[in-house]
N, C-alpha and C positions, 0 to 999 in steps of 0.2 A: 713096353711102356704103353699104357692105355690112353693117358691124357697128355696133350701137348698144347702149348699156348698158340694163339692165332698166328703170331709172328713166325713160329717154327713151321706150322702147317702150310703157310703161304711162301716159305722160303724155297726157291728153286733148287738149292743144294741139299735140302732135307730129304731123307729117305721117305718121308711121309708127304712129300709135295703132291698136291692134288690139282694144281693149275688155277686155283682161285686167288684173287687178290684179297688183301685184308678188307678192303671196302666191300667186296662181294660177300665175304663171310659175314661181316657185320650186318649187311643188308638182309641176308637170309635169317639172321637172328631177329632183327628188328621187325621183319615182316612175318615172323612165326613160321617160316618155311622149315627152319630147324628149331626144335623145341628143347628147352632146358630139361635136363635129365635124360634126354634121348641122344641128340647130336652134340650137345655141349653141356658144361657145368660151370658154375661160378665158384671160384675158390673162396676161402674165408676172407681173403684180402680184396675180393671183388673182381679179380682178373678172370677172364673167360678162358677156359681150356676146352679144346675140341676132344670129344670122346671118339677115339678112332674106331672102336667097335660100333658105336652108334652111327658114325658116318658111313661105315661100310654097309650096314643094314639099310640106311637111307638110299645109298647108291643102288643097292640090289632090289630096292622096292619092298623090303621086308618089314619096315617099321609099321606098327599098328597105329591107326588113327587115335589121336588123343581124345 
């Protein structure tokens, strides 16, 4: 699975748990630390999904500047 909702990404029992709170994730999005189409995407219903591949690239410092 490539995309998961913020709630699942922040859930400590999730296999994708990264240690961020939902507030921290939303702040990274609001402050443009994470970019739409890179670390997250909006679904047609408006909900935000974390792009796990994009997140991994960000952690590894591999994302190109926008």
